Every structure is written in structure tokens, then in C-alpha cells.
C-alpha positions as CSV (number, residue, x, y, z in Angstrom):
1,M,8.9,-10.7,-1.5
2,P,7.4,-7.4,-2.5
3,C,5.6,-4.3,-1.1
4,T,6.2,-1.6,1.5
5,T,3.5,-0.1,3.8
6,I,3.2,3.2,5.6
7,L,0.3,4.1,8.0
8,A,-0.5,7.3,9.9
9,G,-3.0,8.2,12.6
10,K,-5.2,11.3,12.3
11,K,-3.1,13.4,14.8
12,A,0.1,12.5,12.8
13,T,-1.1,14.2,9.6
14,T,-1.4,17.9,8.7
15,D,-5.1,17.9,8.0
16,G,-6.3,15.3,10.4
17,S,-6.8,12.5,7.8
18,T,-6.0,8.9,8.5
19,L,-3.6,7.5,5.9
20,V,-3.0,3.9,4.7
21,A,-0.5,3.5,1.9
22,R,1.3,0.6,0.2
23,N,3.5,-0.1,-2.8
24,E,2.2,-3.1,-4.6
25,D,5.3,-4.8,-6.0
26,Y,5.7,-7.9,-8.1
27,G,8.1,-10.7,-8.8
28,H,9.2,-9.2,-12.2
29,A,8.8,-5.9,-14.0
30,F,5.4,-6.2,-15.5
31,N,2.0,-7.1,-14.0
32,P,-0.5,-4.6,-15.5
33,K,-3.0,-3.1,-13.0
34,R,-6.2,-1.2,-13.3
35,F,-8.1,1.1,-11.0
36,I,-11.9,0.3,-10.9
37,V,-15.1,0.6,-9.0
38,V,-16.9,-2.6,-7.9
39,T,-20.6,-2.0,-7.6
40,P,-22.8,-4.5,-5.6
41,D,-24.1,-6.1,-8.9
42,K,-20.5,-6.9,-9.9
43,Q,-19.5,-8.3,-6.6
44,P,-19.4,-12.2,-6.7
45,K,-22.2,-13.9,-4.8
46,E,-20.3,-17.1,-4.7
47,Y,-16.6,-16.8,-4.2
48,Q,-13.8,-19.3,-4.9
49,S,-10.1,-18.6,-4.8
50,V,-8.3,-19.3,-8.0
51,T,-5.0,-20.1,-6.2
52,S,-6.3,-22.5,-3.5
53,K,-9.8,-23.3,-4.7
54,C,-11.1,-22.3,-1.2
55,K,-14.8,-21.5,-1.3
56,V,-15.8,-18.6,1.0
57,D,-19.4,-17.9,2.2
58,L,-20.0,-14.2,1.6
59,P,-22.7,-12.0,3.1
60,S,-25.6,-11.0,0.8
61,D,-25.3,-7.2,1.2
62,P,-22.1,-5.9,-0.4
63,M,-21.3,-2.2,-0.6
64,R,-19.6,-0.4,-3.5
65,Y,-15.8,-0.2,-3.3
66,T,-12.8,0.8,-5.3
67,A,-10.0,-1.7,-6.0
68,V,-6.8,-2.1,-8.0
69,P,-7.2,-5.7,-9.3
70,E,-5.6,-7.7,-12.1
71,L,-6.7,-7.3,-15.7
72,E,-9.8,-9.3,-16.7
73,S,-7.7,-11.6,-18.8
74,T,-5.4,-12.3,-15.9
75,M,-8.1,-12.8,-13.3
76,K,-9.0,-16.2,-14.8
77,K,-5.5,-17.4,-14.2
78,M,-4.6,-15.6,-11.0
79,G,-7.8,-14.3,-9.3
80,W,-9.0,-10.9,-8.2
81,W,-6.0,-9.4,-6.2
82,G,-8.1,-6.3,-5.2
83,E,-5.1,-4.9,-3.3
84,A,-6.4,-1.5,-2.0
85,G,-9.6,0.4,-1.9
86,I,-12.2,2.5,0.0
87,N,-15.8,1.4,0.4
88,A,-19.1,3.3,0.5
89,A,-18.9,3.6,4.3
90,N,-15.5,5.3,4.0
91,V,-13.5,2.3,5.3
92,A,-10.2,1.7,3.7
93,M,-8.3,-1.6,3.3
94,S,-4.9,-2.4,1.9
95,A,-3.9,-6.1,1.5
96,T,-1.3,-7.3,1.7
97,E,2.2,-6.7,3.0
98,T,3.8,-10.1,2.4
99,S,5.5,-11.0,5.6
100,T,7.8,-13.6,7.2
101,T,7.7,-16.0,10.1
102,N,9.8,-18.8,11.6
103,S,9.9,-22.5,11.9
104,R,8.8,-22.5,15.6
105,V,5.5,-21.0,14.6
106,L,5.0,-23.2,11.6
107,G,5.7,-26.2,13.6
108,V,2.8,-25.3,15.9
109,D,0.4,-24.0,13.3
110,P,1.4,-25.0,9.7
111,M,0.2,-23.1,6.7
112,N,-3.0,-24.3,5.1
113,K,-2.5,-24.7,1.3
114,K,-6.3,-24.8,0.8
115,G,-6.9,-21.5,2.7
116,I,-7.3,-17.9,1.7
117,G,-4.5,-15.3,0.9
118,E,-3.7,-12.0,-0.6
119,E,-5.6,-12.8,-3.8
120,D,-8.9,-13.0,-1.8
121,F,-8.7,-10.6,1.2
122,V,-10.0,-7.3,-0.3
123,T,-12.8,-8.9,-2.2
124,I,-14.2,-11.0,0.7
125,V,-13.8,-8.3,3.4
126,L,-13.9,-4.7,2.1
127,P,-17.5,-4.7,0.7
128,Y,-19.0,-5.8,4.1
129,I,-17.4,-3.6,6.8
130,Y,-18.4,-0.3,8.4
131,S,-15.3,0.4,10.5
132,A,-11.7,-0.5,10.6
133,R,-12.3,-2.7,13.7
134,E,-15.0,-4.6,11.9
135,G,-12.5,-5.3,9.1
136,V,-10.0,-6.8,11.6
137,K,-12.7,-8.9,13.1
138,L,-14.2,-10.2,9.8
139,L,-10.8,-11.1,8.3
140,G,-9.8,-12.7,11.6
141,K,-13.0,-14.8,11.5
142,Y,-12.1,-16.0,8.0
143,L,-8.5,-16.8,8.9
144,E,-9.7,-19.0,11.8
145,K,-12.3,-20.7,9.7
146,Y,-10.5,-21.2,6.4
147,G,-6.8,-20.7,7.3
148,T,-4.2,-19.2,5.1
149,Y,-1.3,-20.4,3.0
150,E,1.0,-17.4,3.5
151,S,2.2,-14.7,6.0
152,N,0.7,-11.3,5.5
153,G,0.1,-7.9,7.0
154,V,-3.2,-6.1,6.3
155,A,-4.2,-2.5,7.0
156,F,-7.6,-1.0,7.8
157,S,-8.7,2.6,8.5
158,D,-11.7,4.8,8.9
159,K,-11.9,8.4,9.9
160,D,-10.9,7.7,13.5
161,E,-8.7,4.6,13.6
162,V,-5.9,2.9,11.7
163,W,-5.2,-0.8,12.4
164,Y,-2.4,-3.1,11.3
165,M,-3.1,-6.8,11.3
166,E,-0.7,-9.7,10.8
167,T,-1.4,-13.3,10.1
168,I,0.4,-15.9,12.3
169,G,0.9,-19.4,11.0
170,G,-2.0,-21.0,9.2
171,H,-4.9,-20.0,11.5
172,H,-3.8,-17.3,13.9
173,W,-3.6,-13.5,13.8
174,A,-2.9,-10.3,15.8
175,A,-3.8,-6.7,15.2
176,K,-2.8,-3.4,16.8
177,R,-4.2,0.1,16.5
178,V,-1.8,2.7,15.3
179,P,-1.7,5.5,17.9
180,D,-3.4,8.6,16.6
181,D,-0.2,10.7,16.8
182,C,2.1,8.0,15.2
183,Y,3.0,6.4,11.9
184,V,4.1,2.8,11.1
185,A,6.6,1.8,8.4
186,A,6.2,-1.9,7.6
187,P,8.5,-3.8,5.1
188,N,8.2,-7.5,4.4
189,W,8.7,-8.9,7.9
190,F,6.7,-9.2,11.0
191,S,6.2,-5.7,12.4
192,I,4.2,-5.6,15.6
193,T,6.4,-5.4,18.7
194,D,4.9,-4.6,22.1
195,F,1.5,-6.3,22.3
196,D,-0.8,-6.1,25.3
197,F,-3.6,-8.7,25.2
198,N,-5.5,-6.7,27.8
199,S,-5.6,-3.5,25.8
200,D,-8.6,-2.1,23.9
201,D,-6.2,-1.2,21.1
202,T,-5.3,-4.8,20.3
203,M,-7.1,-7.8,18.9
204,A,-6.0,-11.3,18.3
205,S,-7.3,-14.8,17.7
206,A,-8.9,-16.1,20.9
207,D,-6.2,-18.7,21.8
208,L,-3.1,-16.8,20.7
209,E,-1.7,-16.1,24.1
210,K,-2.3,-19.7,25.1
211,M,-0.5,-20.8,22.0
212,I,2.5,-18.7,23.0
213,K,2.6,-20.1,26.6
214,D,1.8,-23.7,25.7
215,N,4.6,-23.9,23.1
216,Y,7.3,-21.8,24.9
217,L,7.4,-19.3,22.1
218,D,8.1,-16.2,24.3
219,I,11.9,-16.1,23.7
220,D,12.1,-12.9,25.9
221,H,10.4,-14.5,28.9
222,Q,8.7,-11.2,29.5
223,G,5.0,-12.2,29.4
224,N,2.3,-9.7,28.6
225,P,3.0,-7.3,26.9
226,Y,4.8,-9.5,24.4
227,N,7.2,-8.6,21.6
228,L,5.4,-10.4,18.8
229,R,8.1,-9.6,16.3
230,H,10.6,-11.7,18.4
231,I,8.0,-14.5,18.9
232,F,6.5,-14.8,15.4
233,G,8.9,-13.1,13.0
234,S,11.9,-14.2,11.1
235,H,15.4,-13.4,12.0
236,D,17.1,-14.3,8.7
237,D,20.3,-12.9,7.2
238,S,18.2,-11.6,4.3
239,D,16.1,-9.4,6.6
240,Y,19.1,-7.2,7.2
241,E,19.5,-6.5,3.5
242,Y,15.9,-6.8,2.2
243,N,13.6,-5.6,5.0
244,I,15.1,-3.7,7.9
245,P,16.8,-1.0,5.8
246,R,13.5,0.1,4.3
247,E,11.9,0.6,7.7
248,W,15.1,2.4,8.8
249,Y,15.1,4.8,5.9
250,I,11.4,5.8,6.3
251,Q,11.9,6.4,10.0
252,K,15.0,8.4,9.1
253,L,12.9,10.6,6.9
254,F,10.2,11.2,9.4
255,N,12.5,11.3,12.5
256,P,15.8,12.7,11.3
257,S,17.1,13.5,14.7
258,D,16.8,9.9,15.9
259,V,20.0,8.3,14.5
260,R,19.8,4.5,14.0
261,E,21.7,2.0,11.9
262,P,20.1,0.5,8.7
263,D,20.5,-3.0,10.1
264,D,19.0,-2.4,13.5
265,P,16.4,-5.2,14.1
266,E,14.9,-3.4,17.1
267,L,13.3,-0.5,15.2
268,P,10.0,0.4,16.9
269,F,6.7,-0.6,15.4
270,A,5.2,2.9,15.7
271,K,6.8,6.3,16.1
272,K,5.6,9.9,16.6
273,P,6.9,11.9,13.6
274,E,9.0,15.0,14.1
275,H,6.7,16.9,11.7
276,L,3.1,16.4,10.7
277,L,2.9,14.1,7.6
278,T,1.5,14.9,4.2
279,I,0.7,13.0,1.0
280,E,3.9,14.3,-0.4
281,D,5.9,12.8,2.5
282,F,4.2,9.4,1.8
283,K,4.9,9.6,-1.9
284,Y,8.6,10.5,-1.4
285,A,9.1,7.7,1.1
286,L,7.5,5.1,-1.1
287,S,9.4,6.3,-4.1
288,S,12.8,6.4,-2.3
289,R,16.0,4.6,-2.9
290,Y,18.1,5.8,0.1
291,Q,18.7,9.3,-1.3
292,H,21.4,11.3,0.5
293,T,23.1,8.2,1.8
294,K,25.8,6.0,0.4
295,Y,23.2,3.3,-0.3
296,D,21.5,5.2,-3.2
297,P,21.9,3.0,-6.3
298,Y,22.0,6.2,-8.4
299,G,24.3,8.1,-6.0
300,L,27.9,9.0,-6.1
301,E,28.8,8.3,-2.5
302,G,30.3,5.1,-1.2
303,T,31.4,2.1,-3.1
304,D,29.6,0.0,-5.7
305,A,28.9,-2.5,-2.9
306,D,27.3,0.2,-0.7
307,R,25.1,1.3,-3.6
308,H,23.8,-2.2,-4.0
309,A,23.7,-3.3,-0.4
310,F,20.0,-2.8,0.3
311,R,16.7,-3.4,-1.5
312,P,15.2,0.1,-2.4
313,I,11.6,1.0,-1.6
314,G,10.9,2.5,-5.0
315,F,12.2,0.2,-7.8
316,Q,11.4,-1.3,-11.1
317,R,9.0,-3.9,-9.7
318,N,6.5,-1.3,-8.3
319,Q,3.2,-2.0,-10.0
320,E,0.9,0.5,-8.3
321,L,0.8,2.8,-5.2
322,S,-2.4,3.6,-3.4
323,I,-2.5,6.1,-0.6
324,L,-6.0,5.7,1.0
325,Q,-7.0,8.9,2.7
326,I,-10.1,9.3,4.9
327,R,-10.5,13.0,5.5
328,N,-12.0,14.6,8.7
329,N,-12.2,18.2,7.4
330,V,-14.9,17.7,4.8
331,P,-18.4,16.1,4.7
332,E,-18.5,12.3,4.8
333,K,-19.8,12.2,1.2
334,I,-16.5,13.4,-0.1
335,A,-14.2,12.1,2.7
336,G,-12.7,9.1,0.8
337,V,-9.8,9.8,-1.6
338,Q,-7.6,7.2,-3.2
339,W,-4.3,8.6,-4.4
340,V,-3.1,6.4,-7.3
341,A,0.2,6.0,-9.2
342,F,1.0,3.2,-11.6
343,G,4.4,1.7,-12.3
344,P,7.8,2.3,-10.8
345,N,7.3,5.1,-8.2
346,A,10.7,6.8,-8.8
347,F,9.4,7.8,-12.2
348,N,5.7,8.6,-11.7
349,G,3.3,11.2,-10.3
350,I,0.5,10.5,-7.9
351,A,-3.0,11.9,-8.2
352,P,-6.2,12.0,-6.0
353,Y,-9.5,10.3,-7.0
354,Y,-12.7,10.6,-5.1
355,T,-14.1,7.2,-4.2
356,N,-17.8,8.1,-4.0
357,I,-18.2,7.3,-7.7
358,L,-19.5,4.6,-10.0
359,D,-16.7,4.6,-12.6
360,T,-13.0,5.5,-12.9
361,P,-11.0,7.3,-15.6
362,S,-10.3,5.2,-18.7
363,T,-6.5,5.8,-18.6
364,Y,-6.5,3.9,-15.3
365,R,-9.5,1.5,-15.8
366,D,-8.8,0.1,-19.3
367,T,-5.1,-1.0,-18.9
368,K,-4.1,-3.3,-21.8
369,E,-2.2,-6.6,-21.3
370,H,0.6,-5.4,-23.6
371,F,2.2,-2.0,-24.1
372,D,-0.1,0.9,-25.0
373,I,1.0,4.5,-24.5
374,Q,-2.6,5.5,-23.8
375,D,-2.5,3.7,-20.4
376,M,-1.0,5.3,-17.4
377,Y,0.6,2.0,-16.4
378,W,2.5,1.6,-19.6
379,L,3.4,5.3,-20.0
380,T,5.1,5.2,-16.6
381,H,7.1,2.1,-17.7
382,A,8.2,3.9,-20.9
383,I,9.5,6.9,-18.9
384,T,11.3,4.5,-16.5
385,T,13.0,2.7,-19.3
386,I,14.5,6.0,-20.7
387,A,15.3,7.7,-17.4
388,D,17.0,4.8,-15.6
389,E,19.9,4.7,-18.0
390,H,20.9,8.3,-17.1
391,P,18.8,9.3,-14.0
392,F,20.5,12.7,-13.4
393,R,20.1,13.7,-17.1
394,Y,16.3,13.4,-16.8
395,S,15.8,14.3,-13.1
396,A,14.6,17.8,-13.8
397,S,11.8,16.5,-16.1
398,I,10.8,13.8,-13.6
399,E,10.7,16.2,-10.7
400,E,8.6,18.7,-12.7
401,M,6.1,16.0,-13.6
402,K,5.8,14.8,-10.0
403,Q,5.2,18.3,-8.7
404,S,2.8,19.4,-11.4
405,T,0.8,16.2,-10.9
406,L,0.4,16.7,-7.2
407,A,-0.4,20.4,-7.5
408,A,-3.0,19.9,-10.2
409,G,-4.7,17.1,-8.3
410,R,-4.8,19.1,-5.1
411,H,-6.3,22.1,-7.0
412,V,-9.1,19.9,-8.4
413,L,-9.8,18.6,-4.9
414,L,-9.9,22.1,-3.5
415,E,-12.3,23.4,-6.2
416,T,-14.5,20.4,-6.2
417,D,-14.9,20.2,-2.4
418,Q,-16.4,23.7,-2.6
419,E,-18.5,23.1,-5.7
420,V,-20.3,19.9,-4.4
421,Q,-21.3,21.2,-0.9
422,D,-25.0,21.2,-1.8
423,L,-25.0,18.1,-4.1
424,D,-26.0,14.5,-3.1
425,G,-26.8,11.2,-4.8
426,E,-26.3,10.9,-8.6
427,K,-25.6,14.6,-9.1
428,L,-22.8,14.4,-6.6
429,Q,-21.3,11.2,-8.0
430,K,-21.5,12.7,-11.6
431,K,-19.6,15.8,-10.4
432,L,-17.0,13.8,-8.6
433,Q,-16.4,11.6,-11.6
434,E,-16.0,14.7,-13.7
435,A,-13.4,16.0,-11.2
436,N,-11.6,12.6,-11.4
437,D,-11.6,12.7,-15.2
438,K,-10.1,16.2,-15.0
439,T,-7.4,15.0,-12.7
440,A,-6.7,12.0,-14.8
441,K,-6.3,14.1,-17.9
442,S,-3.8,16.5,-16.2
443,T,-1.9,13.5,-14.8
444,Y,-1.7,11.9,-18.2
445,D,-0.7,15.1,-19.9
446,A,2.0,15.8,-17.4
447,A,3.4,12.3,-17.9
448,M,3.3,12.6,-21.7
449,K,5.1,16.0,-21.4
450,C,7.8,14.3,-19.2
451,F,8.1,11.5,-21.7
452,G,8.5,13.9,-24.6
453,D,11.1,15.9,-22.7
454,C,13.0,12.7,-22.0
455,V,13.0,11.8,-25.7
456,E,14.1,15.2,-26.7
457,T,16.8,15.4,-24.1
458,G,18.0,11.9,-24.8
459,S,18.0,12.3,-28.6
460,L,20.7,15.0,-28.3
461,Q,23.0,12.4,-26.6
462,I,22.6,9.6,-29.1
463,R,26.1,8.2,-30.0
464,L,25.0,7.4,-33.5
465,N,25.9,10.9,-34.7
466,Y,28.3,12.6,-37.0
């Protein structure tokens, strides 16, 4: 199962932004993605899931929103898979973090093969919500009405709140607000722990507590507040290799003085970081492979078994990373920024794109089904294929590309924030699109330079020499 999620409240970040981020991973190396804007005229009026054939009744007044869906050619076979975006009301949504459950839950509330799932969530929810809480409530309504065929975690944010929502069985759900001064690291297992049904910072399907009591699901016998991870989550051997270590490593990065073990199943749901978090922190964590531990697949410490013990966070099946930032230190008209990176995160740079726009840069929007060096998606895969064979040989070029991409993107944001203070409407959107195009060009140029440097460096090492 793919994906890793990190969330942060507004008092846990350096600039007071709320942050929602997730690696979208896939079952094999290639699943080309594109970054687009969906305007109201392009939003489906009648929606039917490709996977389950479930028909969903949509409201009639959608908003504009960004998304990272499948290619046009793939959508007919797989559906939309919008994954991550920010709407015109500056509400962000990331869906989904594929999760796990247990047989006790599925015996009570089996999955509904004709329900909704990750393919559908962003498309049927994000265009219609004006706050993070509204997002939780609307998706909860759909889950209770249509059911779902899989276990998932979904994140919502606005300028004030960040919420993490988890589906439970076929028709139930629970959601918890991330404390303003905390972050959450969620791998592919049930994440919410202490859950108080009487709190204003939790929401759940109406009969969830009754379901727990009637079916003797509270294995801790502690009552309210409940440990939902114990009740609804999996406790499989694979969790100790595939899931728990990723949460452990992110918490190790953000709380280095709190020493835990990489197979500790009792890691907390939310933690207050030891330093205020930045976009750079999120990118490093979501690109990581257990650096500076014996579990690094590229490392020199430990045994070969150690280096392949745990599933890395950044690896070859990363398809895209979106860090959804709602800023509180700028006007609402420019508050939404979607930081985007395509391909394996260990070998790419991430760049910021304003979301109050009507179109996205072509190098992200027009991804081809097969290899094309003009696409950011495929360019990252080209760099990855070269660099993976000898990671230390190419590390200087990779690091230079990552840093220059972030620095150039931040500079464009800083300049543009000042330049658009007096602009609104079409003039504002035109200026923001120009800024995005400038960022996209610098990002592509940095990646191409990195690619060229890797080719030049590697060519000096070719064994077919004399």
C-alpha cells in the first residue's frame, strides 16, 4: 500500500501557515500525473465512479480547484483520482492515505464494493466546501450514504484548522483536529489514538460509539476517550516493517530528543515539534530513506539486512508530492499555495504554485503517457534512473538542484506577493499565472542542469573505455 502523510497546525510552522502534505505512491514505478485547474464548467454535473460504478448526487454550484489527477487517456480506465488540491475558498484536501483495519471491524461493517473510494473523494468533495470542518462533514455524509470499498485517511485544512479523517469499515468514520501546535505523521495504517466523543475537536459517524460498545470492540476497556488505533487498526507483522518505521523516522526528525524504537506500535498520533516546521522540513521528511541510521538503503552502516529492513518514505514508486499551504501572513487572494514535485522524491525539487489561477504550467499540465523529456514527471524519472546506480557519485548535483529549486520558488513568491497587493480579479490571476510559469521554468531548468551534470559525471565512469 502506498503514500505517506504529514500535517501541521498553524502554531507548529514558522510562518503560521497550515500544512497538509502527502506522497502519492503507486503499485509500480510509472503512473504519469498532471497538475491542473478544474474550473466549474469542467466539473462533472453527473458523477459515476469508474471503479465501483457508484453514482453520486453532486451539488449544482462547484468552485474552482486544483488537482493532480490521472492523464486524460487513463481517466477512462481508472477514473479521476484528483488526489490533492486547494479550492477557491482556500480549503485544502488530500485524499487518500491508504489505511488498514482488522477482521473484528469488517465483521461488523463489511466493505461496500459498490461504494466510493480514493478515485472519487477529491472530485466529489473539494469543489463544494468552505472550511475544513465542512469537508469532514460532507465526506462523512457520503460515506454513510454510499459506503466505501477500502480503508483510507483523508486530510482537510483551511487557514485555521487541520483535520485528519479515517474511514472505518464500509460505512463509518472518525475525524480529529490536529492541535494548532502539533504535527501528525501518518503512514499506511490507522493513525488516530485518543479520541473523545464529547470534544469539539472530534467528529464521527453518529453511531460509532454505539458500534464500539455493542460489538465489544474496545480491547483496552477504557471507554471514552478511546484508542481508535487499537480498536479499528491492524496489528499485522507487516506493519512493523512497512508502516511504523516511517512514522518513527518522521517523529525522529521533528523530535530528535525523544528516543523511540522504529517498531514501536504506540507512537503518538500528534506531537509538538522541537522546532517550528518549514516546507523544507516536510520535503526532506517525505523524500527520506532513514538517512543517518543503519536502515538507509544507500548507507554504509549496518548489515545488508538492516539496509533493507524497512520500507523507505521516498522511493521509486513516488508519483507526486503536494504540500498544501494555506498562509495566514498574506491576503486571502494569494493565501493558497500548492507546492508540487513529480516522480521519486529523493531525486526531485519541489516548487510553489499559487492556486488562485485558471491554468497551470505546461511542463506539469501536459504530461505524456510515455517518456518525454519535456515533462517534469518524466525528467525526474530520467534523473532517478541515472542517480540510483551510484547515489553518492551524483549526490552533489541532486542536492544543488533541490536547493536551487526551493530558493528560486521562494524568491518568486516573495516578489509576487508584493507586486500583486493592489490587483484583483483577472489581472491578479494573470499575474499569478505568470509567476507560476516563471517558477516552472526555473524548476525545469534546474532539473535539466542536474540531468546534464549526471550524464557528464557518469560518462567519465563508463567501463567501455580504453
